[in-house]
KOLTORTOR-523611 format. One record per residue (C-alpha): residue number from 1; residue in three letters; x, y, z. Coordinates in nm, 3 decimals, decimal comma. Each point is the difference from the previous one (the first is absolute). Example, Ala and Ser with C-alpha at 12.3 -4.5 7.8 and 13.67 -1.06 7.14 Angstrom:
<atoms>
ATOM   pos   code      east     north        up
ATOM     1    ala     1,230    -0,450     0,780
ATOM     2    ser     0,137     0,344    -0,066
</atoms>
This chain:
<atoms>
ATOM   pos   code      east     north        up
ATOM     1    met     1,108     3,673     1,664
ATOM     2    ser     0,354    -0,134    -0,048
ATOM     3    val     0,078    -0,341    -0,144
ATOM     4    thr     0,107    -0,123     0,341
ATOM     5    asp    -0,318     0,127     0,164
ATOM     6    ala    -0,208    -0,168    -0,268
ATOM     7    ala     0,181    -0,330     0,051
ATOM     8    gln    -0,040     0,010     0,376
ATOM     9    gly    -0,364     0,096    -0,034
ATOM    10    arg    -0,066    -0,319    -0,196
ATOM    11    thr     0,225    -0,250     0,173
ATOM    12    gly     0,045     0,116     0,357
ATOM    13    thr     0,338     0,071     0,153
ATOM    14    thr     0,277    -0,091    -0,238
ATOM    15    arg     0,258    -0,251     0,123
ATOM    16    ser     0,303    -0,188    -0,126
ATOM    17    trp     0,135    -0,345     0,084
ATOM    18    thr     0,284    -0,018     0,248
ATOM    19    val     0,233    -0,293     0,064
ATOM    20    pro    -0,083    -0,189     0,320
ATOM    21    asp     0,285     0,009     0,251
ATOM    22    ala     0,019    -0,382     0,013
ATOM    23    leu     0,061    -0,018    -0,375
ATOM    24    arg     0,252     0,282     0,007
ATOM    25    arg     0,201    -0,181     0,267
ATOM    26    ala    -0,029    -0,349    -0,150
ATOM    27    asp     0,054     0,075    -0,368
ATOM    28    pro     0,098     0,357    -0,087
ATOM    29    leu     0,050    -0,090    -0,367
ATOM    30    val    -0,360    -0,114    -0,048
ATOM    31    ala    -0,115     0,294     0,213
ATOM    32    asp     0,177     0,239    -0,237
ATOM    33    leu    -0,154    -0,168    -0,305
ATOM    34    leu    -0,349     0,029     0,144
ATOM    35    ser     0,068     0,364     0,083
ATOM    36    ala     0,106     0,052    -0,361
ATOM    37    glu    -0,330    -0,149    -0,120
ATOM    38    ala    -0,196     0,228     0,233
ATOM    39    glu     0,196     0,298    -0,130
ATOM    40    arg    -0,059    -0,105    -0,361
ATOM    41    arg    -0,373     0,003     0,061
ATOM    42    thr     0,023     0,346     0,150
ATOM    43    asp     0,177     0,136    -0,308
ATOM    44    ser    -0,208    -0,167    -0,274
ATOM    45    leu    -0,361    -0,055    -0,104
ATOM    46    gln    -0,117    -0,361    -0,027
ATOM    47    leu    -0,210    -0,039    -0,315
ATOM    48    leu     0,067    -0,368    -0,062
ATOM    49    ala    -0,335    -0,173    -0,048
ATOM    50    gly     0,098    -0,300     0,213
ATOM    51    glu     0,116     0,198     0,304
ATOM    52    asn    -0,173     0,171     0,289
ATOM    53    val     0,083     0,109     0,353
ATOM    54    ala    -0,123    -0,226     0,276
ATOM    55    ser    -0,191     0,165     0,281
ATOM    56    pro     0,168     0,042     0,343
ATOM    57    ala    -0,231    -0,262     0,150
ATOM    58    val     0,094    -0,251    -0,270
ATOM    59    leu     0,370     0,061     0,066
ATOM    60    ala    -0,053    -0,050     0,373
ATOM    61    ala    -0,174    -0,333    -0,057
ATOM    62    leu     0,281    -0,118    -0,227
ATOM    63    ala     0,254     0,064     0,275
ATOM    64    gly    -0,213    -0,162     0,270
ATOM    65    pro     0,056    -0,327     0,190
ATOM    66    leu    -0,156    -0,216    -0,272
ATOM    67    val     0,302     0,070    -0,221
ATOM    68    asp     0,169    -0,320     0,118
ATOM    69    lys    -0,302    -0,221     0,074
ATOM    70    tyr    -0,020    -0,322    -0,199
ATOM    71    ala    -0,365    -0,082    -0,066
ATOM    72    glu     0,000    -0,261    -0,276
ATOM    73    gly    -0,351    -0,097    -0,104
ATOM    74    tyr    -0,332     0,174     0,067
ATOM    75    pro    -0,177     0,124     0,316
ATOM    76    gly    -0,095    -0,293     0,220
ATOM    77    arg     0,212    -0,234    -0,215
ATOM    78    arg     0,356     0,120     0,057
ATOM    79    his     0,305    -0,224     0,002
ATOM    80    his     0,149     0,190     0,296
ATOM    81    thr    -0,121     0,094     0,345
ATOM    82    gly    -0,039     0,349     0,145
ATOM    83    cys    -0,207     0,125    -0,293
ATOM    84    ala    -0,310     0,134     0,176
ATOM    85    pro     0,074     0,372    -0,063
ATOM    86    ala     0,121    -0,078    -0,353
ATOM    87    asp    -0,320    -0,193    -0,071
ATOM    88    thr    -0,213     0,290     0,117
ATOM    89    val     0,198     0,248    -0,210
ATOM    90    glu    -0,040    -0,210    -0,314
ATOM    91    leu    -0,371    -0,055     0,057
ATOM    92    leu    -0,035     0,376     0,047
ATOM    93    ala     0,183     0,073    -0,325
ATOM    94    val    -0,211    -0,256    -0,188
ATOM    95    asp    -0,323     0,139     0,141
ATOM    96    arg     0,099     0,358    -0,087
ATOM    97    ala     0,088    -0,102    -0,356
ATOM    98    arg    -0,330    -0,183    -0,043
ATOM    99    gln    -0,199     0,294     0,131
ATOM   100    leu     0,191     0,267    -0,193
ATOM   101    phe    -0,043    -0,179    -0,334
ATOM   102    ser    -0,325    -0,190     0,071
ATOM   103    ala     0,187    -0,322    -0,074
ATOM   104    pro    -0,114    -0,347     0,108
ATOM   105    his     0,359    -0,103     0,082
ATOM   106    ala     0,341     0,162     0,039
ATOM   107    asn     0,354    -0,126     0,044
ATOM   108    val     0,248     0,253     0,141
ATOM   109    gln     0,313    -0,218     0,007
ATOM   110    pro     0,157     0,051    -0,348
ATOM   111    arg     0,332     0,178     0,022
ATOM   112    ser    -0,041     0,187    -0,333
ATOM   113    gly    -0,235     0,050    -0,291
ATOM   114    thr     0,195    -0,252    -0,206
ATOM   115    ser    -0,023    -0,254     0,283
ATOM   116    ala    -0,373     0,062     0,016
ATOM   117    met    -0,031    -0,056    -0,377
ATOM   118    leu     0,201    -0,323     0,028
ATOM   119    ser    -0,246    -0,118     0,263
ATOM   120    ala    -0,298     0,093    -0,219
ATOM   121    tyr     0,148    -0,206    -0,284
ATOM   122    ala     0,073    -0,290     0,235
ATOM   123    ala    -0,358     0,003     0,125
ATOM   124    leu    -0,158     0,000    -0,345
ATOM   125    leu     0,243    -0,135    -0,259
ATOM   126    arg     0,237    -0,281    -0,087
ATOM   127    pro     0,328     0,037    -0,192
ATOM   128    gly    -0,067     0,026    -0,373
ATOM   129    asp    -0,344     0,162     0,033
ATOM   130    val    -0,084     0,286    -0,235
ATOM   131    val    -0,040     0,345     0,157
ATOM   132    leu    -0,123     0,315    -0,175
ATOM   133    ala     0,156     0,318     0,142
ATOM   134    met     0,097     0,353    -0,095
ATOM   135    ser     0,327    -0,021    -0,194
ATOM   136    leu     0,304     0,146     0,171
ATOM   137    glu     0,062     0,265    -0,265
ATOM   138    his    -0,358     0,122     0,039
ATOM   139    gly     0,020     0,032     0,378
ATOM   140    gly    -0,005    -0,351     0,143
ATOM   141    his     0,213    -0,110     0,296
ATOM   142    leu     0,299    -0,236    -0,008
ATOM   143    ser    -0,208    -0,260     0,184
ATOM   144    ala    -0,242    -0,006    -0,296
ATOM   145    gly     0,219    -0,189    -0,242
ATOM   146    ser     0,355     0,134    -0,005
ATOM   147    arg     0,242    -0,274    -0,101
ATOM   148    ala     0,234     0,128     0,270
ATOM   149    asn    -0,271    -0,071     0,260
ATOM   150    phe    -0,144    -0,330     0,126
ATOM   151    ser    -0,329     0,085    -0,172
ATOM   152    gly     0,142    -0,003    -0,351
ATOM   153    arg     0,178    -0,331     0,063
ATOM   154    trp    -0,283    -0,191     0,165
ATOM   155    phe    -0,304     0,117    -0,200
ATOM   156    glu    -0,089     0,075    -0,360
ATOM   157    phe    -0,084     0,371    -0,017
ATOM   158    val    -0,194     0,176    -0,272
ATOM   159    gly     0,020     0,379     0,007
ATOM   160    tyr    -0,275     0,252    -0,067
ATOM   161    gly     0,064     0,370    -0,045
ATOM   162    val    -0,136     0,348    -0,053
ATOM   163    arg    -0,121     0,175    -0,313
ATOM   164    glu     0,259     0,211    -0,174
ATOM   165    asp    -0,233     0,295    -0,062
ATOM   166    asp    -0,117     0,065     0,356
ATOM   167    gly     0,215    -0,225     0,224
ATOM   168    leu    -0,304    -0,170     0,157
ATOM   169    ile    -0,025    -0,374     0,056
ATOM   170    asp    -0,143    -0,169    -0,309
ATOM   171    leu    -0,275    -0,212     0,152
ATOM   172    asp    -0,095    -0,136    -0,342
ATOM   173    gln     0,354    -0,135    -0,029
ATOM   174    val    -0,019    -0,143     0,353
ATOM   175    arg    -0,319    -0,190    -0,089
ATOM   176    glu     0,137    -0,117    -0,335
ATOM   177    leu     0,318    -0,135     0,161
ATOM   178    ala    -0,199    -0,163     0,280
ATOM   179    leu    -0,226    -0,180    -0,247
ATOM   180    arg     0,299    -0,111    -0,210
ATOM   181    his     0,230    -0,120     0,281
ATOM   182    arg    -0,254    -0,104     0,269
ATOM   183    pro     0,223     0,105     0,295
ATOM   184    lys    -0,031    -0,153     0,345
ATOM   185    ala     0,028     0,351     0,148
ATOM   186    ile    -0,026     0,360    -0,117
ATOM   187    ile     0,195     0,273     0,179
ATOM   188    ala    -0,160     0,344    -0,008
ATOM   189    gly     0,220     0,296     0,085
ATOM   190    gly     0,361     0,113    -0,023
ATOM   191    ile     0,249     0,244     0,146
ATOM   192    ser     0,004     0,288    -0,250
ATOM   193    tyr    -0,365     0,037    -0,102
ATOM   194    pro    -0,133     0,334     0,131
ATOM   195    arg    -0,369    -0,064    -0,063
ATOM   196    his    -0,260    -0,191     0,201
ATOM   197    met    -0,045    -0,365    -0,087
ATOM   198    asp    -0,329    -0,135    -0,133
ATOM   199    trp    -0,012    -0,296     0,237
ATOM   200    ala    -0,352    -0,098    -0,106
ATOM   201    ala     0,106    -0,031    -0,365
ATOM   202    phe     0,291    -0,224     0,095
ATOM   203    arg    -0,234    -0,213     0,213
ATOM   204    arg    -0,234    -0,049    -0,295
ATOM   205    ile     0,289    -0,111    -0,223
ATOM   206    ala     0,134    -0,235     0,269
ATOM   207    asp    -0,344    -0,156     0,044
ATOM   208    glu    -0,035    -0,046    -0,376
ATOM   209    val     0,311    -0,221    -0,010
ATOM   210    asp    -0,038    -0,150     0,349
ATOM   211    ala     0,320     0,165     0,127
ATOM   212    tyr     0,097     0,127     0,340
ATOM   213    leu     0,028     0,379     0,027
ATOM   214    ile     0,301     0,134     0,190
ATOM   215    ala     0,003     0,374     0,071
ATOM   216    ser     0,347     0,155     0,004
ATOM   217    ala    -0,073     0,297     0,225
ATOM   218    ala     0,334     0,082     0,162
ATOM   219    gln     0,006     0,354    -0,135
ATOM   220    thr    -0,366     0,084     0,062
ATOM   221    ile    -0,119    -0,184     0,313
ATOM   222    gly     0,047     0,318     0,205
ATOM   223    leu    -0,236     0,184    -0,234
ATOM   224    val    -0,253    -0,279     0,053
ATOM   225    ala     0,032     0,035     0,378
ATOM   226    ala    -0,095     0,367    -0,024
ATOM   227    gly    -0,282    -0,054    -0,249
ATOM   228    ala     0,196     0,182    -0,272
ATOM   229    ala     0,012    -0,297    -0,240
ATOM   230    pro    -0,233    -0,291    -0,076
ATOM   231    ser     0,067    -0,309     0,209
ATOM   232    pro     0,110    -0,325    -0,166
ATOM   233    val    -0,111    -0,207     0,299
ATOM   234    pro    -0,362    -0,062    -0,113
ATOM   235    tyr     0,126    -0,124    -0,338
ATOM   236    ala     0,335    -0,173     0,051
ATOM   237    asp     0,054    -0,350     0,133
ATOM   238    val     0,326     0,123     0,152
ATOM   239    thr     0,121     0,358     0,044
ATOM   240    val     0,377     0,047     0,031
ATOM   241    ala     0,110     0,319     0,173
ATOM   242    val     0,271     0,153     0,218
ATOM   243    thr    -0,005     0,197     0,321
ATOM   244    his     0,276     0,243    -0,093
ATOM   245    lys    -0,056     0,244    -0,286
ATOM   246    leu    -0,327     0,189     0,055
ATOM   247    leu    -0,099    -0,181     0,321
ATOM   248    arg     0,307     0,150     0,173
ATOM   249    gly     0,068    -0,324     0,183
ATOM   250    pro     0,306    -0,226     0,017
ATOM   251    arg     0,143    -0,165    -0,310
ATOM   252    gly    -0,211    -0,311    -0,038
ATOM   253    gly    -0,275    -0,179    -0,191
ATOM   254    leu    -0,371    -0,049     0,056
ATOM   255    leu    -0,241    -0,256    -0,143
ATOM   256    leu    -0,378     0,032    -0,011
ATOM   257    cys    -0,215    -0,281    -0,133
ATOM   258    thr    -0,336    -0,173    -0,001
ATOM   259    ala    -0,103    -0,221     0,290
ATOM   260    glu     0,016    -0,306    -0,228
ATOM   261    leu     0,370     0,059    -0,070
ATOM   262    ala     0,103     0,094     0,356
ATOM   263    asp     0,161    -0,333     0,094
ATOM   264    arg     0,180    -0,032    -0,334
ATOM   265    val     0,139     0,352     0,023
ATOM   266    asp     0,114    -0,044     0,359
ATOM   267    arg     0,175    -0,330    -0,080
ATOM   268    ala     0,164     0,161    -0,303
ATOM   269    val     0,154     0,264     0,229
ATOM   270    phe     0,095    -0,240     0,281
ATOM   271    pro     0,141    -0,258    -0,027
ATOM   272    phe     0,039     0,006    -0,380
ATOM   273    ser     0,183     0,328    -0,071
ATOM   274    gln     0,100     0,146     0,339
ATOM   275    gly     0,110    -0,103     0,345
ATOM   276    gly    -0,082     0,196     0,311
ATOM   277    ala    -0,156     0,342    -0,050
ATOM   278    ala     0,185     0,317     0,100
ATOM   279    met    -0,227     0,084     0,291
ATOM   280    asn     0,129     0,354     0,039
ATOM   281    glu    -0,109     0,061    -0,361
ATOM   282    val    -0,338    -0,156     0,072
ATOM   283    ala    -0,040     0,235     0,299
ATOM   284    ala     0,100     0,296    -0,216
ATOM   285    lys    -0,250    -0,110    -0,265
ATOM   286    ala    -0,272     0,000     0,266
ATOM   287    val     0,092     0,359     0,088
ATOM   288    ala     0,000     0,112    -0,365
ATOM   289    leu    -0,335    -0,164    -0,069
ATOM   290    ala    -0,154     0,180     0,298
ATOM   291    glu     0,145     0,332    -0,117
ATOM   292    ala    -0,141    -0,060    -0,350
ATOM   293    ala    -0,351    -0,009     0,146
ATOM   294    thr     0,020     0,358     0,132
ATOM   295    pro    -0,125     0,329    -0,149
ATOM   296    glu     0,360     0,127     0,005
ATOM   297    tyr     0,103    -0,280    -0,232
ATOM   298    thr    -0,286     0,075    -0,238
ATOM   299    ala     0,112     0,362    -0,011
ATOM   300    tyr     0,356    -0,113    -0,070
ATOM   301    ile    -0,111    -0,210    -0,297
ATOM   302    gly    -0,199     0,297    -0,127
ATOM   303    arg     0,318     0,208     0,004
ATOM   304    ala     0,194    -0,271    -0,181
ATOM   305    val    -0,256    -0,032    -0,282
ATOM   306    ala    -0,056     0,374    -0,043
ATOM   307    gly     0,374     0,060     0,018
ATOM   308    ala     0,064    -0,258    -0,273
ATOM   309    arg    -0,236     0,186    -0,231
ATOM   310    ser     0,181     0,326     0,068
ATOM   311    leu     0,334    -0,169    -0,061
ATOM   312    ala    -0,130    -0,150    -0,324
ATOM   313    ala    -0,128     0,335    -0,124
ATOM   314    ala     0,336     0,164     0,067
ATOM   315    leu     0,190    -0,271    -0,188
ATOM   316    thr    -0,237     0,033    -0,295
ATOM   317    ala     0,057     0,375    -0,005
ATOM   318    ala     0,374    -0,065    -0,015
ATOM   319    gly    -0,037    -0,215    -0,311
ATOM   320    ala    -0,007    -0,356     0,137
ATOM   321    arg    -0,265    -0,240    -0,131
ATOM   322    leu    -0,220    -0,157     0,266
ATOM   323    leu    -0,098    -0,363    -0,036
ATOM   324    thr    -0,379    -0,043    -0,008
ATOM   325    his    -0,017     0,382    -0,024
ATOM   326    gly    -0,017     0,034     0,377
ATOM   327    thr    -0,047    -0,191     0,325
ATOM   328    asp    -0,273    -0,123     0,235
ATOM   329    thr     0,248    -0,097     0,268
ATOM   330    his     0,321     0,108     0,173
ATOM   331    leu     0,203    -0,118    -0,301
ATOM   332    val     0,127     0,212    -0,288
ATOM   333    thr     0,171    -0,166    -0,296
ATOM   334    ala     0,143     0,223    -0,270
ATOM   335    asp     0,193    -0,025    -0,326
ATOM   336    val     0,298     0,239     0,010
ATOM   337    ser     0,125    -0,072    -0,351
ATOM   338    pro    -0,176     0,313    -0,137
ATOM   339    leu     0,248     0,193     0,217
ATOM   340    gly     0,293    -0,177    -0,165
ATOM   341    leu     0,076    -0,219     0,303
ATOM   342    ser    -0,009    -0,365     0,092
ATOM   343    gly    -0,158    -0,114     0,322
ATOM   344    leu     0,347    -0,070     0,137
ATOM   345    asp     0,113     0,353    -0,089
ATOM   346    ala    -0,303     0,142     0,180
ATOM   347    glu     0,050    -0,220     0,306
ATOM   348    arg     0,364     0,103     0,036
ATOM   349    arg    -0,061     0,368    -0,064
ATOM   350    cys    -0,278     0,011     0,258
ATOM   351    ala     0,196    -0,202     0,258
ATOM   352    ala     0,289     0,247    -0,025
ATOM   353    ala    -0,246     0,271     0,104
ATOM   354    gly    -0,145    -0,207     0,287
ATOM   355    leu    -0,314    -0,113    -0,185
ATOM   356    met    -0,027    -0,379     0,038
ATOM   357    leu    -0,208    -0,158    -0,276
ATOM   358    gly     0,047    -0,303    -0,223
ATOM   359    lys     0,052    -0,074    -0,366
ATOM   360    cys    -0,279    -0,212    -0,141
ATOM   361    ala    -0,044    -0,213    -0,311
ATOM   362    leu    -0,300     0,108    -0,205
ATOM   363    pro    -0,237    -0,198    -0,220
ATOM   364    phe     0,132    -0,010    -0,359
ATOM   365    asp     0,324     0,156     0,127
ATOM   366    pro     0,279     0,004    -0,263
ATOM   367    ala     0,265     0,066     0,266
ATOM   368    pro     0,184    -0,294     0,165
ATOM   369    pro    -0,124    -0,097     0,347
ATOM   370    thr     0,325     0,116     0,157
ATOM   371    glu    -0,076     0,355    -0,117
ATOM   372    thr    -0,376     0,021    -0,075
ATOM   373    ser    -0,195     0,300    -0,124
ATOM   374    gly    -0,207     0,053     0,311
ATOM   375    ile    -0,004     0,098     0,363
ATOM   376    arg    -0,234    -0,114     0,275
ATOM   377    leu    -0,082     0,213     0,303
ATOM   378    gly    -0,215    -0,048     0,308
ATOM   379    thr    -0,131     0,254     0,248
ATOM   380    gly    -0,045    -0,233     0,300
ATOM   381    ala     0,308     0,105     0,199
ATOM   382    ala    -0,031     0,371    -0,080
ATOM   383    ala    -0,367     0,005     0,101
ATOM   384    ala     0,078    -0,195     0,319
ATOM   385    gln     0,241     0,277     0,095
ATOM   386    gly    -0,266     0,264    -0,058
ATOM   387    met     0,038     0,109    -0,362
ATOM   388    ala    -0,320     0,079    -0,186
ATOM   389    glu    -0,100     0,138    -0,340
ATOM   390    pro     0,190     0,331     0,011
ATOM   391    glu     0,329    -0,154     0,107
ATOM   392    leu    -0,023    -0,295    -0,240
ATOM   393    ala    -0,089     0,235    -0,286
ATOM   394    glu     0,319     0,190     0,081
ATOM   395    val     0,198    -0,324     0,017
ATOM   396    gly    -0,136    -0,094    -0,342
ATOM   397    ala     0,104     0,337    -0,137
ATOM   398    leu     0,350    -0,044     0,147
ATOM   399    ile     0,030    -0,340    -0,163
ATOM   400    gly    -0,127     0,139    -0,329
ATOM   401    thr     0,249     0,286     0,003
ATOM   402    leu     0,282    -0,238     0,086
ATOM   403    leu    -0,086    -0,238    -0,282
ATOM   404    arg    -0,066     0,271    -0,256
ATOM   405    asp     0,280     0,244     0,077
ATOM   406    gly     0,266    -0,209     0,170
ATOM   407    pro     0,166     0,005     0,343
ATOM   408    asp    -0,043     0,315     0,206
ATOM   409    pro     0,143     0,039     0,354
ATOM   410    arg    -0,298     0,214     0,095
ATOM   411    ile    -0,229    -0,300    -0,048
ATOM   412    gly     0,207    -0,215     0,233
ATOM   413    ala    -0,006     0,276     0,260
ATOM   414    arg    -0,379     0,030    -0,022
ATOM   415    val    -0,040    -0,379     0,024
ATOM   416    arg     0,210    -0,007     0,319
ATOM   417    glu    -0,210     0,284     0,144
ATOM   418    leu    -0,322    -0,191    -0,068
ATOM   419    ala     0,144    -0,329     0,123
ATOM   420    arg     0,115     0,147     0,330
ATOM   421    ala    -0,329     0,177     0,053
ATOM   422    phe    -0,202    -0,319    -0,050
ATOM   423    ala     0,243    -0,248     0,157
ATOM   424    gly    -0,217    -0,058     0,309
ATOM   425    arg    -0,243    -0,287     0,022
ATOM   426    gly    -0,347     0,059     0,136
</atoms>
């Protein structure tokens, strides 16, 4: 079977985005730029951990008539008239989120993961409160204490990390820091940690110091939806997630919480931190949440996880050092310094060959954050387009050869062949 046949067998008929006639007539410059983006995706492989490809149904909902509807407030309590369909759409999205994650309450209005985290803080904390979270250099997010972010300016963050010998979260350190600093909240999770989280252990520590537990699950909530990762919902007071990344929905945030915190969380989203929701995004979230409850989605997540392991094995064979010695998820984080490269070198070399991945700071990294020693990859987009273990093992080998031996035009040609074969969306 050819590569193209294999791709079509997994994803259905391949297709590419075309510029609508109305846009071409009204603004040819923007039309050309969007065409260039579509062409870029056809000629490259998306391995950035924070990116995915939205499903056709999600894209259709985003472009639907709710795109310009102002629906400030919540269903049944809007500040504008004409909101009956918008109310029903939001209630549908909320109900689907609650059912998919067995959550007592859901809020689907946050515009991003950072906005959702801001709302979680607003619901639970006051400026100056102490928060214990994964440190940024060990895999934490900007919204967990960066001084460049609101979080690092409004709250007092204490960072926990991973062990140097195996790269796993040091739960003894987490408990020690919690007992010493008595935080108001503990954040479990990060953006570069490729292993499953021990939510129960974090819950026990939070209970010991009477702290709220916030689950940072933006990277892994799609795994939870498919039963491929343990759920934080039974343990966390608030779970912060996104609907893009593995859920294949629109860019946007998602909050899940206990029934006791429902009103506080909702008020923290609106009116505290946001105005009217983007109702086209809410509709698209409803579509993505429904798709995540299907057997096809479960199979997709299976491809992403298995493909990440194949990718990781290929990078190890090439001489890179894997963080945590492997992965449980769709994420692969690797140290490329054994190959004589910085993360920035690796990112640029791969991008020139059409392999889109990101440099990544590593725990105990001697390199400056502008260069780093690591790279972070994700298999969400590739698996969504039909790639599985064999293809991702080959991609890993191509990356390894590129990093070990230097630029080779044959690698770029093979990447374009694979990208074009798998450019359709199922």
